[in-house]
C-alpha positions as CSV (number, residue, x, y, z in Angstrom):
1,S,97.1,4.6,-11.0
2,S,95.3,5.7,-7.8
3,G,95.6,9.0,-6.1
4,T,93.9,12.3,-5.1
5,I,93.7,15.6,-6.9
6,D,92.8,18.2,-4.3
7,S,92.1,21.9,-4.4
8,S,93.8,22.5,-7.8
9,R,93.0,25.0,-10.4
10,F,93.0,24.3,-14.2
11,V,92.7,27.2,-16.6
12,N,92.8,27.7,-20.4
13,S,93.8,24.1,-21.5
14,L,92.4,21.6,-23.9
15,L,91.6,19.0,-21.1
16,G,91.5,19.4,-17.4
17,N,92.1,15.8,-16.3
18,Y,92.4,12.5,-18.2
19,I,91.8,9.5,-15.9
20,T,92.6,5.9,-16.7
21,G,93.5,4.5,-13.3
22,S,91.4,3.1,-10.4
23,N,90.5,4.7,-7.1
24,V,91.1,8.2,-8.3
25,E,89.5,11.1,-6.3
26,I,89.2,14.6,-7.7
27,K,87.8,17.1,-5.2
28,K,87.6,20.8,-4.5
29,C,89.2,21.7,-7.9
30,T,88.2,24.6,-10.2
31,M,88.3,24.1,-14.0
32,T,87.7,27.2,-16.2
33,D,87.9,28.1,-19.9
34,M,88.6,24.6,-21.2
35,A,88.6,24.1,-24.9
36,G,87.6,20.4,-24.4
37,M,86.4,18.5,-21.3
38,G,86.9,19.2,-17.7
39,I,87.4,15.5,-16.8
40,L,87.6,12.6,-19.1
41,A,87.7,9.1,-17.5
42,S,87.7,5.9,-19.5
43,Y,88.2,2.1,-19.7
44,G,87.8,0.7,-16.3
45,S,88.6,3.8,-14.2
46,T,87.0,4.0,-10.8
47,L,86.7,7.5,-9.4
48,Q,85.1,9.9,-7.1
49,V,84.5,13.4,-8.4
50,H,83.1,15.8,-5.8
51,D,82.9,19.4,-4.7
52,N,84.4,20.7,-7.9
53,A,83.5,23.8,-10.0
54,F,83.4,23.8,-13.8
55,I,83.0,27.1,-15.6
56,N,83.0,27.8,-19.4
57,I,83.8,24.3,-20.6
58,G,84.1,23.8,-24.4
59,Q,82.7,20.2,-24.3
60,S,81.4,18.2,-21.3
61,A,82.3,19.1,-17.8
62,I,82.6,15.4,-16.9
63,S,82.6,12.6,-19.5
64,V,83.0,8.9,-18.5
65,L,83.4,6.0,-20.9
66,Q,83.3,2.4,-19.9
67,I,84.2,3.2,-16.3
68,G,84.0,1.1,-13.2
69,E,82.1,1.9,-10.0
70,S,82.1,5.7,-9.6
71,I,80.5,8.6,-7.8
72,I,79.9,12.1,-9.3
73,R,78.4,14.3,-6.6
74,D,78.2,17.9,-5.2
75,N,79.8,19.5,-8.2
76,T,78.7,22.8,-9.9
77,A,78.9,23.4,-13.6
78,T,77.9,26.4,-15.7
79,E,78.4,27.4,-19.3
80,T,79.3,24.1,-20.9
81,E,78.9,23.5,-24.6
82,E,77.9,19.8,-24.4
83,A,76.2,17.6,-21.9
84,C,77.4,18.6,-18.4
85,V,77.7,15.0,-17.3
86,S,78.0,12.2,-19.9
87,V,78.0,8.5,-19.1
88,L,78.7,6.1,-22.0
89,N,78.8,2.3,-22.1
90,S,79.3,1.9,-18.3
91,V,78.8,-1.6,-16.9
92,A,79.3,-0.8,-13.2
93,S,77.4,1.3,-10.7
94,V,77.6,5.1,-11.4
95,L,76.0,7.6,-9.0
96,V,75.3,11.2,-10.2
97,E,74.0,13.0,-7.2
98,N,73.5,16.5,-5.7
99,N,75.1,18.4,-8.6
100,T,74.1,21.9,-9.7
101,L,74.1,22.2,-13.5
102,T,73.1,25.5,-15.0
103,S,73.2,27.6,-18.2
104,F,74.5,25.2,-20.8
105,R,73.8,23.5,-24.1
106,S,72.8,20.0,-25.1
107,A,71.8,18.1,-21.8
108,G,72.3,18.2,-18.1
109,V,73.0,14.5,-17.7
110,S,73.3,12.2,-20.8
111,I,73.4,8.4,-20.3
112,V,73.9,6.0,-23.3
113,S,74.0,2.2,-23.2
114,S,74.9,2.0,-19.4
115,A,73.8,-0.3,-16.6
116,S,73.1,0.6,-13.0
117,V,73.2,4.4,-13.1
118,S,71.5,6.5,-10.5
119,V,70.7,10.2,-11.2
120,K,69.5,11.7,-7.9
121,N,68.8,15.0,-6.3
122,N,70.4,17.2,-9.0
123,T,69.4,20.7,-9.8
124,I,69.4,21.3,-13.6
125,T,68.2,24.5,-15.2
126,K,68.5,26.9,-18.1
127,I,69.5,24.5,-20.9
128,R,69.8,25.9,-24.4
129,S,69.6,24.0,-27.7
130,D,72.7,22.7,-29.5
131,N,72.0,23.7,-33.1
132,M,75.2,22.3,-34.5
133,L,74.4,18.8,-33.1
134,G,70.7,19.0,-33.6
135,E,70.0,18.3,-30.0
136,L,67.2,19.9,-28.2
137,G,68.5,20.7,-24.7
138,E,67.1,18.1,-22.3
139,G,67.6,18.0,-18.6
140,I,68.3,14.3,-18.4
141,V,68.4,12.1,-21.5
142,V,68.8,8.3,-21.4
143,T,69.2,6.1,-24.5
144,H,69.4,2.3,-23.7
145,G,70.2,1.9,-20.0
146,Q,69.3,0.7,-16.5
147,V,68.7,4.0,-14.7
148,Q,67.1,5.3,-11.6
149,I,66.1,9.0,-12.0
150,E,64.9,10.3,-8.6
151,G,64.4,13.6,-6.8
152,N,65.8,15.9,-9.4
153,Q,64.7,19.5,-9.9
154,I,64.7,20.4,-13.7
155,S,63.5,23.7,-15.1
156,E,63.7,26.0,-18.1
157,T,65.0,23.4,-20.6
158,F,64.8,24.1,-24.4
159,G,63.9,20.4,-24.8
160,S,62.1,17.9,-22.5
161,G,62.9,17.9,-18.8
162,I,63.5,14.1,-19.0
163,Q,63.7,12.1,-22.2
164,V,64.2,8.3,-22.1
165,M,64.3,5.6,-24.8
166,D,64.6,1.9,-24.2
167,M,65.3,2.3,-20.5
168,T,64.6,0.1,-17.5
169,G,64.4,1.4,-14.0
170,A,62.2,4.2,-12.6
171,I,61.5,7.9,-12.8
172,S,60.3,9.1,-9.4
173,N,59.8,12.2,-7.3
174,N,61.3,14.7,-9.8
175,E,60.1,18.3,-10.3
176,L,59.8,19.5,-13.9
177,L,59.0,23.1,-14.4
178,K,58.8,25.3,-17.6
179,C,60.4,22.8,-20.0
180,K,59.7,23.8,-23.6
181,K,59.2,20.4,-25.1
182,G,57.3,18.8,-22.3
183,G,58.1,17.5,-18.8
184,M,58.8,13.9,-19.8
185,L,59.1,12.1,-23.1
186,I,59.1,8.3,-22.8
187,S,59.6,6.1,-25.9
188,D,60.3,2.5,-26.9
189,I,60.0,0.9,-23.5
190,V,59.2,-2.6,-24.6
191,T,60.7,-5.1,-22.1
192,E,59.3,-4.4,-18.6
193,P,57.0,-1.5,-17.6
194,L,58.7,1.7,-16.7
195,E,57.5,3.1,-13.4
196,I,56.8,6.8,-13.3
197,V,55.8,7.7,-9.8
198,G,55.4,10.8,-7.6
199,N,56.7,13.4,-10.1
200,V,55.4,17.0,-10.3
201,A,55.2,18.5,-13.8
202,K,54.0,22.1,-13.9
203,E,53.9,24.9,-16.4
204,N,55.6,22.8,-19.1
205,L,54.9,23.6,-22.8
206,E,53.2,21.0,-25.0
207,V,52.7,18.1,-22.5
208,G,53.2,17.1,-18.9
209,M,54.4,13.7,-20.1
210,I,54.0,11.7,-23.3
211,A,54.5,7.9,-23.7
212,I,55.1,6.6,-27.2
213,A,55.1,2.9,-28.0
214,S,56.0,2.1,-24.4
215,R,54.9,0.0,-21.4
216,V,54.4,2.4,-18.5
217,I,52.9,2.6,-15.0
218,I,52.0,6.2,-14.3
219,R,51.1,6.5,-10.6
220,D,50.6,9.3,-8.1
221,N,52.0,12.2,-10.2
222,Q,50.8,15.7,-10.7
223,F,50.5,17.2,-14.2
224,T,49.3,20.8,-14.0
225,D,49.2,24.0,-15.9
226,T,50.5,22.6,-19.2
227,I,50.7,25.4,-21.8
228,L,49.2,25.2,-25.2
229,T,51.6,25.6,-28.2
230,L,51.3,26.1,-31.9
231,S,51.5,22.3,-32.3
232,G,48.1,22.1,-30.7
233,L,49.3,20.1,-27.7
234,G,48.7,21.2,-24.1
235,D,47.7,18.0,-22.3
236,G,48.7,16.7,-18.9
237,I,49.3,13.1,-20.0
238,A,49.5,11.8,-23.6
239,L,49.5,8.1,-24.5
240,V,50.1,7.4,-28.1
241,A,51.2,4.9,-30.8
242,G,50.7,1.5,-29.2
243,T,51.5,2.4,-25.6
244,D,50.4,0.0,-22.8
245,A,49.7,2.0,-19.7
246,V,48.4,1.9,-16.1
247,V,47.3,5.4,-15.1
248,E,46.4,5.5,-11.5
249,G,46.2,8.0,-8.6
250,N,47.4,11.1,-10.7
251,T,46.2,14.6,-10.6
252,C,45.7,16.4,-13.9
253,S,44.5,19.9,-13.4
254,S,44.4,23.3,-15.2
255,N,46.0,22.0,-18.4
256,R,45.3,24.1,-21.4
257,V,43.9,21.2,-23.5
258,N,43.0,17.8,-21.8
259,G,43.9,16.2,-18.6
260,L,44.6,12.9,-20.4
261,V,44.7,12.3,-24.2
262,V,44.7,8.8,-25.7
263,M,45.3,8.1,-29.4
264,D,46.3,5.4,-31.9
265,D,46.2,1.8,-30.7
266,V,46.8,2.3,-27.0
267,T,45.8,-0.1,-24.2
268,A,45.2,1.6,-20.9
269,S,43.6,1.2,-17.5
270,V,42.7,4.6,-16.0
271,S,41.5,4.7,-12.4
272,Q,41.5,6.7,-9.1
273,N,42.8,9.9,-10.9
274,T,41.6,13.4,-10.4
275,F,40.8,15.5,-13.5
276,Q,40.1,19.1,-12.6
277,D,39.7,22.5,-14.3
278,N,41.2,21.3,-17.7
279,Y,40.3,23.6,-20.5
280,R,38.8,20.9,-22.7
281,F,38.1,17.4,-21.5
282,G,39.2,15.5,-18.4
283,I,39.9,12.5,-20.7
284,R,39.9,12.7,-24.5
285,L,39.9,9.4,-26.4
286,Y,40.6,9.5,-30.1
287,C,38.8,7.0,-32.3
288,E,38.7,5.5,-35.8
289,S,36.5,8.4,-36.8
290,D,39.4,10.7,-36.0
291,G,41.6,8.7,-38.4
292,M,43.3,6.8,-35.6
293,I,43.6,3.1,-34.8
294,A,41.1,2.3,-32.1
295,S,42.4,2.0,-28.5
296,E,41.3,-0.2,-25.7
297,V,40.8,2.0,-22.6
298,E,39.2,1.0,-19.3
299,V,38.1,4.1,-17.5
300,G,37.4,3.2,-13.9
301,D,36.6,5.2,-10.8
302,N,38.0,8.7,-11.3
303,T,37.1,12.1,-10.0
304,F,36.1,14.8,-12.5
305,T,35.6,18.4,-11.6
306,D,34.9,21.5,-13.8
307,N,36.5,20.4,-17.0
308,V,35.3,23.0,-19.5
309,L,34.0,20.8,-22.4
310,G,33.2,17.7,-20.4
311,Q,34.5,14.9,-18.4
312,V,35.2,12.1,-21.0
313,S,35.1,12.5,-24.7
314,G,34.8,8.9,-25.8
315,C,34.1,6.6,-28.8
316,E,30.8,5.3,-29.8
């Protein structure tokens, strides 16, 4: 059924709200000390969830399953034990916008097998790992979906800032800071190229972004100050394992290893980028002599300045 839940307080219960109706609005409510979820909506529900506060939630603050067209915006959530916002098997438009998600486990926003989801202008920070579930604490994680990820500020995650697998859509104008498993992890993008445009990744551990077995267009991003870890990674951009990439107009600077590293059967066009002050090479190409499958890389007109070991380390 339709209706509005306004300015209510829910404390110390298993579940704050279970929604199965259409045109439901939940606003200005506070949900604290839940053993389970703050809001669970399922099976065709359409809802607006806005201006609510979720504190100390045992599972997800907001979990939606197979819902209709819905908006989740302007909420705050802290101290949740699973993904703050979880979208599963949605076939209608879902907007997740302007939420502040802080100090929690698992993921800020998790999207699985969903079409037409937009994740915009959220602030996501201080994400811990979930040792019980074996999850690494990502800011935004997408597995199989059509998703736009735009304008989010993500910092201090135990895992990657953004992790996507088998996704269509775009990743644009996000800020990724001090993420412990890299700014972005992109894998298994095989249908149409995923556009990664206008993002800023700074002071992340291991890598600014890595693309694995994916078709990607990486354009007009900044990858700076990536930190070297015990794994030996510390590159601005890494293209690996059969990735097909266009790398254009990016700035890769002051990374602790290379500005761009390419290894293992990659096809790439690299042009109009700036590689500056990287601690090893501007571009490092791994070859058959390194035990890798040879890559096909076209290095066009780029700008190289003061990379410590050289501009391009190539193959004979």
